[in-house]
Each structure stands twice: as C-alpha cells, then as structure tokens.
A tleap script that builds the chain and sets N, CA, C and O, in Angstrom:
source leaprc.protein.ff14SB
mol = sequence {
  NMET LEU GLU THR GLY GLU LEU ASN ILE SER
  GLU ILE THR ARG ARG ALA GLY LEU SER HIE
  THR ALA ALA ALA ARG HIE LEU GLU PHE LEU
  THR ARG SER GLY ILE LEU VAL GLU LYS ARG
  PHE ASN ARG ILE ARG ILE PHE ARG VAL ASP
  PRO THR SER PRO LEU ALA ASP ALA LEU ALA
  LYS PHE TYR ALA ASP TRP LYS GLU ALA GLY
  GLY SER ALA ARG GLY ALA ALA TYR CASN
}
set mol.1.N position { 54.407 132.202 125.493 }
set mol.1.CA position { 54.629 132.881 126.893 }
set mol.1.C position { 56.307 133.332 126.849 }
set mol.1.O position { 56.751 134.203 127.597 }
set mol.2.N position { 57.043 132.687 125.979 }
set mol.2.CA position { 58.306 133.028 125.950 }
set mol.2.C position { 58.485 134.390 125.496 }
set mol.2.O position { 59.491 135.002 125.856 }
set mol.3.N position { 57.550 134.980 124.682 }
set mol.3.CA position { 57.689 136.262 124.335 }
set mol.3.C position { 56.736 137.355 125.204 }
set mol.3.O position { 57.003 138.549 125.334 }
set mol.4.N position { 55.811 136.807 125.646 }
set mol.4.CA position { 54.745 137.667 126.526 }
set mol.4.C position { 55.104 137.919 127.928 }
set mol.4.O position { 54.805 138.950 128.530 }
set mol.5.N position { 55.782 136.898 128.439 }
set mol.5.CA position { 56.136 137.012 129.988 }
set mol.5.C position { 54.712 136.239 130.476 }
set mol.5.O position { 54.281 135.190 129.998 }
set mol.6.N position { 54.114 137.023 131.533 }
set mol.6.CA position { 53.031 136.299 132.246 }
set mol.6.C position { 51.896 136.531 131.601 }
set mol.6.O position { 51.677 137.580 130.994 }
set mol.7.N position { 51.006 135.464 131.695 }
set mol.7.CA position { 49.624 135.403 131.214 }
set mol.7.C position { 48.762 134.625 131.998 }
set mol.7.O position { 49.155 133.594 132.542 }
set mol.8.N position { 47.395 135.122 132.116 }
set mol.8.CA position { 46.414 134.442 132.879 }
set mol.8.C position { 45.788 133.491 132.128 }
set mol.8.O position { 45.725 133.625 130.906 }
set mol.9.N position { 45.246 132.409 132.770 }
set mol.9.CA position { 44.629 131.251 132.211 }
set mol.9.C position { 43.742 131.453 130.932 }
set mol.9.O position { 43.802 130.790 129.897 }
set mol.10.N position { 42.915 132.492 131.211 }
set mol.10.CA position { 41.920 133.033 130.291 }
set mol.10.C position { 42.567 133.524 129.113 }
set mol.10.O position { 42.023 133.210 128.055 }
set mol.11.N position { 43.521 134.167 129.055 }
set mol.11.CA position { 44.244 134.764 127.906 }
set mol.11.C position { 44.981 133.653 127.222 }
set mol.11.O position { 45.113 133.781 126.005 }
set mol.12.N position { 45.505 132.542 127.813 }
set mol.12.CA position { 46.112 131.526 127.271 }
set mol.12.C position { 45.214 130.778 126.606 }
set mol.12.O position { 45.581 130.375 125.503 }
set mol.13.N position { 43.790 130.387 127.092 }
set mol.13.CA position { 42.920 129.765 126.398 }
set mol.13.C position { 42.454 130.498 125.137 }
set mol.13.O position { 42.251 129.905 124.077 }
set mol.14.N position { 42.299 131.785 125.299 }
set mol.14.CA position { 41.810 132.562 124.100 }
set mol.14.C position { 42.767 132.365 122.892 }
set mol.14.O position { 42.388 132.092 121.753 }
set mol.15.N position { 44.099 132.542 123.299 }
set mol.15.CA position { 45.220 132.698 122.255 }
set mol.15.C position { 45.476 131.399 121.756 }
set mol.15.O position { 45.851 131.307 120.587 }
set mol.16.N position { 45.320 130.251 122.530 }
set mol.16.CA position { 45.792 128.898 122.004 }
set mol.16.C position { 44.382 128.140 121.406 }
set mol.16.O position { 44.421 127.050 120.834 }
set mol.17.N position { 43.153 128.906 121.639 }
set mol.17.CA position { 42.047 128.210 121.127 }
set mol.17.C position { 41.641 126.884 121.756 }
set mol.17.O position { 41.138 125.992 121.073 }
set mol.18.N position { 41.857 126.762 123.034 }
set mol.18.CA position { 41.620 125.599 123.826 }
set mol.18.C position { 40.632 125.959 124.744 }
set mol.18.O position { 40.456 127.115 125.128 }
set mol.19.N position { 39.910 124.878 125.145 }
set mol.19.CA position { 38.919 124.909 126.125 }
set mol.19.C position { 39.701 125.286 127.577 }
set mol.19.O position { 40.899 125.032 127.710 }
set mol.20.N position { 39.048 125.806 128.462 }
set mol.20.CA position { 39.601 126.036 129.857 }
set mol.20.C position { 40.187 124.718 130.461 }
set mol.20.O position { 41.325 124.684 130.930 }
set mol.21.N position { 39.367 123.650 130.428 }
set mol.21.CA position { 39.897 122.449 130.806 }
set mol.21.C position { 41.151 121.883 130.275 }
set mol.21.O position { 42.031 121.404 130.990 }
set mol.22.N position { 41.195 121.963 128.950 }
set mol.22.CA position { 42.345 121.510 128.262 }
set mol.22.C position { 43.489 122.326 128.454 }
set mol.22.O position { 44.594 121.789 128.532 }
set mol.23.N position { 43.346 123.751 128.556 }
set mol.23.CA position { 44.483 124.595 128.864 }
set mol.23.C position { 45.021 124.296 130.204 }
set mol.23.O position { 46.230 124.116 130.350 }
set mol.24.N position { 44.175 124.229 131.211 }
set mol.24.CA position { 44.489 123.813 132.655 }
set mol.24.C position { 45.195 122.524 132.732 }
set mol.24.O position { 46.178 122.407 133.464 }
set mol.25.N position { 44.766 121.583 132.045 }
set mol.25.CA position { 45.660 120.296 132.049 }
set mol.25.C position { 47.088 120.376 131.588 }
set mol.25.O position { 48.019 119.831 132.180 }
set mol.26.N position { 47.205 121.134 130.425 }
set mol.26.CA position { 48.366 121.377 129.731 }
set mol.26.C position { 49.165 122.236 130.867 }
set mol.26.O position { 50.223 121.784 131.305 }
set mol.27.N position { 48.716 123.317 131.276 }
set mol.27.CA position { 49.432 124.254 132.215 }
set mol.27.C position { 49.902 123.388 133.435 }
set mol.27.O position { 51.019 123.556 133.924 }
set mol.28.N position { 49.098 122.541 133.870 }
set mol.28.CA position { 49.391 121.765 135.321 }
set mol.28.C position { 50.590 120.824 134.928 }
set mol.28.O position { 51.513 120.708 135.734 }
set mol.29.N position { 50.627 120.128 133.695 }
set mol.29.CA position { 51.694 119.377 133.344 }
set mol.29.C position { 53.040 120.302 133.204 }
set mol.29.O position { 54.068 119.960 133.788 }
set mol.30.N position { 52.995 121.306 132.525 }
set mol.30.CA position { 54.045 122.136 132.398 }
set mol.30.C position { 54.567 122.705 133.794 }
set mol.30.O position { 55.771 122.880 133.983 }
set mol.31.N position { 53.689 122.961 134.677 }
set mol.31.CA position { 54.047 123.382 136.023 }
set mol.31.C position { 54.700 122.355 136.675 }
set mol.31.O position { 55.794 122.575 137.194 }
set mol.32.N position { 54.121 121.126 136.728 }
set mol.32.CA position { 54.736 119.966 137.443 }
set mol.32.C position { 56.106 119.601 136.867 }
set mol.32.O position { 56.966 119.072 137.572 }
set mol.33.N position { 56.308 119.908 135.495 }
set mol.33.CA position { 57.553 119.572 134.838 }
set mol.33.C position { 58.571 120.458 135.096 }
set mol.33.O position { 59.711 120.197 134.710 }
set mol.34.N position { 58.275 121.656 135.805 }
set mol.34.CA position { 59.144 122.772 136.254 }
set mol.34.C position { 59.445 123.760 134.980 }
set mol.34.O position { 60.362 124.581 135.018 }
set mol.35.N position { 58.685 123.619 133.981 }
set mol.35.CA position { 58.760 124.599 132.945 }
set mol.35.C position { 58.102 126.029 133.197 }
set mol.35.O position { 58.654 127.084 132.882 }
set mol.36.N position { 57.026 125.945 133.720 }
set mol.36.CA position { 56.168 127.091 134.268 }
set mol.36.C position { 56.076 127.210 135.621 }
set mol.36.O position { 56.044 126.244 136.383 }
set mol.37.N position { 56.025 128.548 136.011 }
set mol.37.CA position { 55.662 128.755 137.397 }
set mol.37.C position { 54.183 129.397 137.567 }
set mol.37.O position { 53.815 130.102 136.627 }
set mol.38.N position { 53.404 129.257 138.520 }
set mol.38.CA position { 52.139 129.733 138.801 }
set mol.38.C position { 52.056 130.751 139.935 }
set mol.38.O position { 52.701 130.622 140.975 }
set mol.39.N position { 51.312 131.671 139.709 }
set mol.39.CA position { 50.910 132.717 140.842 }
set mol.39.C position { 49.412 132.542 140.911 }
set mol.39.O position { 48.723 132.405 139.899 }
set mol.40.N position { 48.933 132.550 142.140 }
set mol.40.CA position { 47.519 132.575 142.284 }
set mol.40.C position { 46.956 133.754 143.128 }
set mol.40.O position { 47.532 134.041 144.177 }
set mol.41.N position { 45.971 134.381 142.767 }
set mol.41.CA position { 45.312 135.551 143.485 }
set mol.41.C position { 43.882 135.234 143.486 }
set mol.41.O position { 43.125 135.601 142.587 }
set mol.42.N position { 43.501 134.512 144.557 }
set mol.42.CA position { 42.230 133.874 144.741 }
set mol.42.C position { 42.036 132.977 143.533 }
set mol.42.O position { 42.759 132.000 143.339 }
set mol.43.N position { 40.992 133.347 142.681 }
set mol.43.CA position { 40.672 132.357 141.478 }
set mol.43.C position { 41.408 132.662 140.354 }
set mol.43.O position { 41.367 131.894 139.392 }
set mol.44.N position { 42.207 133.864 140.321 }
set mol.44.CA position { 43.107 134.184 139.079 }
set mol.44.C position { 44.454 133.441 139.090 }
set mol.44.O position { 45.253 133.501 140.025 }
set mol.45.N position { 44.622 132.757 137.995 }
set mol.45.CA position { 45.850 131.974 137.888 }
set mol.45.C position { 46.769 132.676 136.789 }
set mol.45.O position { 46.370 132.887 135.643 }
set mol.46.N position { 47.871 132.972 137.192 }
set mol.46.CA position { 48.897 133.680 136.217 }
set mol.46.C position { 50.119 132.695 136.068 }
set mol.46.O position { 50.646 132.154 137.040 }
set mol.47.N position { 50.488 132.526 134.871 }
set mol.47.CA position { 51.640 131.471 134.547 }
set mol.47.C position { 52.659 132.253 133.745 }
set mol.47.O position { 52.356 133.096 132.901 }
set mol.48.N position { 53.959 131.887 134.097 }
set mol.48.CA position { 54.977 132.463 133.220 }
set mol.48.C position { 56.261 131.307 133.169 }
set mol.48.O position { 56.338 130.435 134.034 }
set mol.49.N position { 57.028 131.391 132.302 }
set mol.49.CA position { 58.091 130.540 132.212 }
set mol.49.C position { 59.118 130.674 133.199 }
set mol.49.O position { 59.584 131.786 133.445 }
set mol.50.N position { 59.567 129.505 133.864 }
set mol.50.CA position { 60.364 129.586 134.972 }
set mol.50.C position { 61.896 129.906 134.379 }
set mol.50.O position { 62.465 129.134 133.607 }
set mol.51.N position { 62.384 130.958 134.779 }
set mol.51.CA position { 63.768 131.276 134.126 }
set mol.51.C position { 64.952 130.389 134.711 }
set mol.51.O position { 66.051 130.318 134.160 }
set mol.52.N position { 64.636 129.754 135.823 }
set mol.52.CA position { 65.647 128.871 136.187 }
set mol.52.C position { 65.702 127.482 135.956 }
set mol.52.O position { 66.540 126.732 136.457 }
set mol.53.N position { 64.665 127.102 135.080 }
set mol.53.CA position { 64.411 125.835 134.635 }
set mol.53.C position { 65.277 125.437 133.194 }
set mol.53.O position { 65.136 125.999 132.108 }
set mol.54.N position { 66.159 124.367 133.493 }
set mol.54.CA position { 66.915 123.996 132.484 }
set mol.54.C position { 65.978 123.566 131.065 }
set mol.54.O position { 66.345 123.750 129.904 }
set mol.55.N position { 64.844 123.027 131.451 }
set mol.55.CA position { 63.955 122.629 130.322 }
set mol.55.C position { 63.472 123.901 129.581 }
set mol.55.O position { 63.515 123.990 128.354 }
set mol.56.N position { 63.028 124.837 130.360 }
set mol.56.CA position { 62.472 126.163 129.830 }
set mol.56.C position { 63.666 126.759 128.906 }
set mol.56.O position { 63.449 127.130 127.753 }
set mol.57.N position { 64.894 126.815 129.492 }
set mol.57.CA position { 65.945 127.402 128.731 }
set mol.57.C position { 66.167 126.576 127.393 }
set mol.57.O position { 66.348 127.182 126.336 }
set mol.58.N position { 66.153 125.305 127.440 }
set mol.58.CA position { 66.301 124.444 126.094 }
set mol.58.C position { 65.219 125.080 125.278 }
set mol.58.O position { 65.575 125.692 124.271 }
set mol.59.N position { 64.020 125.024 125.557 }
set mol.59.CA position { 62.890 125.469 124.827 }
set mol.59.C position { 62.908 126.982 124.251 }
set mol.59.O position { 62.427 127.309 123.166 }
set mol.60.N position { 63.467 127.737 125.055 }
set mol.60.CA position { 63.697 129.082 124.650 }
set mol.60.C position { 64.811 129.113 123.568 }
set mol.60.O position { 64.639 129.829 122.581 }
set mol.61.N position { 65.769 128.490 123.678 }
set mol.61.CA position { 66.815 128.318 122.709 }
set mol.61.C position { 66.335 127.694 121.354 }
set mol.61.O position { 66.675 128.155 120.265 }
set mol.62.N position { 65.526 126.621 121.509 }
set mol.62.CA position { 64.862 126.068 120.314 }
set mol.62.C position { 63.978 127.021 119.522 }
set mol.62.O position { 63.989 127.097 118.293 }
set mol.63.N position { 63.171 127.780 120.381 }
set mol.63.CA position { 62.277 128.673 119.812 }
set mol.63.C position { 62.913 129.908 119.148 }
set mol.63.O position { 62.386 130.449 118.177 }
set mol.64.N position { 63.905 130.279 119.626 }
set mol.64.CA position { 64.892 131.282 119.033 }
set mol.64.C position { 65.374 130.848 117.678 }
set mol.64.O position { 65.236 131.579 116.697 }
set mol.65.N position { 65.912 129.719 117.617 }
set mol.65.CA position { 66.532 129.058 116.396 }
set mol.65.C position { 65.379 128.823 115.324 }
set mol.65.O position { 65.557 129.025 114.123 }
set mol.66.N position { 64.199 128.386 115.861 }
set mol.66.CA position { 63.135 128.170 114.988 }
set mol.66.C position { 62.625 129.561 114.290 }
set mol.66.O position { 62.458 129.668 113.075 }
set mol.67.N position { 62.411 130.569 115.201 }
set mol.67.CA position { 62.074 132.025 114.652 }
set mol.67.C position { 63.109 132.425 113.572 }
set mol.67.O position { 62.758 132.863 112.477 }
set mol.68.N position { 64.457 132.244 113.951 }
set mol.68.CA position { 65.458 132.814 113.119 }
set mol.68.C position { 65.293 131.959 111.670 }
set mol.68.O position { 65.482 132.530 110.596 }
set mol.69.N position { 64.989 130.791 111.735 }
set mol.69.CA position { 64.924 129.893 110.518 }
set mol.69.C position { 63.675 130.401 109.721 }
set mol.69.O position { 63.464 129.982 108.583 }
set mol.70.N position { 62.853 131.304 110.325 }
set mol.70.CA position { 61.711 131.697 109.524 }
set mol.70.C position { 60.243 131.155 109.936 }
set mol.70.O position { 59.208 131.207 109.271 }
set mol.71.N position { 60.453 130.622 111.218 }
set mol.71.CA position { 59.197 129.905 111.749 }
set mol.71.C position { 58.188 131.143 112.188 }
set mol.71.O position { 58.646 132.260 112.425 }
set mol.72.N position { 56.988 130.890 112.263 }
set mol.72.CA position { 55.842 131.804 112.678 }
set mol.72.C position { 55.516 131.386 114.095 }
set mol.72.O position { 55.444 130.204 114.432 }
set mol.73.N position { 55.316 132.437 114.930 }
set mol.73.CA position { 54.971 132.334 116.279 }
set mol.73.C position { 53.468 131.992 116.325 }
set mol.73.O position { 52.992 131.425 117.309 }
set mol.74.N position { 52.830 132.290 115.410 }
set mol.74.CA position { 51.293 132.325 115.330 }
set mol.74.C position { 50.732 131.309 114.344 }
set mol.74.O position { 50.849 131.457 113.127 }
set mol.75.N position { 50.099 130.239 114.930 }
set mol.75.CA position { 49.517 129.129 113.981 }
set mol.75.C position { 48.101 129.449 113.701 }
set mol.75.O position { 47.698 130.554 114.063 }
set mol.76.N position { 47.406 128.753 113.191 }
set mol.76.CA position { 45.901 128.843 112.726 }
set mol.76.C position { 45.087 129.213 114.171 }
set mol.76.O position { 44.242 130.108 114.190 }
set mol.77.N position { 45.389 128.529 115.216 }
set mol.77.CA position { 44.585 128.829 116.416 }
set mol.77.C position { 44.665 130.244 116.906 }
set mol.77.O position { 43.745 130.747 117.551 }
set mol.78.N position { 45.786 130.897 116.595 }
set mol.78.CA position { 46.040 132.226 117.104 }
set mol.78.C position { 45.120 133.359 116.441 }
set mol.78.O position { 44.943 134.444 116.994 }
set mol.79.N position { 44.565 133.025 115.238 }
set mol.79.CA position { 43.824 134.077 114.473 }
set mol.79.C position { 42.393 134.447 115.065 }
set mol.79.O position { 41.699 135.301 114.514 }
savepdb mol mol.pdb
quit
C-alpha cells in the first residue's frame, strides 16, 4: 500500500492471497497501531497508510531502502 495508495479490503485479500478474515485481522491490527487509516462507505472498507504516523514513516523508509538493495515488492502470493 506504500506504492498503491488506497486499497479496498477485497483487493488487499486478492493481492496478498489471504482469506478475508485473515486480512481483516491484520488490517485491524495495523489500524489500531496507527499505521493505516480506514474509510468506510457502508460495507466498503478502504485502507491507506497514515502519512502522519511515525511507524508508517519508518516502514516507508525501510521499504525504500529494501527496494534500492534489490528487493522485490511481489512475493509468491502476488502471482
């Protein structure tokens, strides 16, 4: 989500290869931790990284360094 911006929970589950329940639990934890923010439109849930979060900022810096070192943003679950 650092690269894509906002994603709804269905797209997150598809890209991550997780069940809806597993993704929802992870997203709930990340939201409670202040890394993500959530918008709701009735049953539609949209998540994005909170740009004001120091934790999200640290993750973004780590991700940028990792990519620069040759890391891939797509693992086996993304195929």
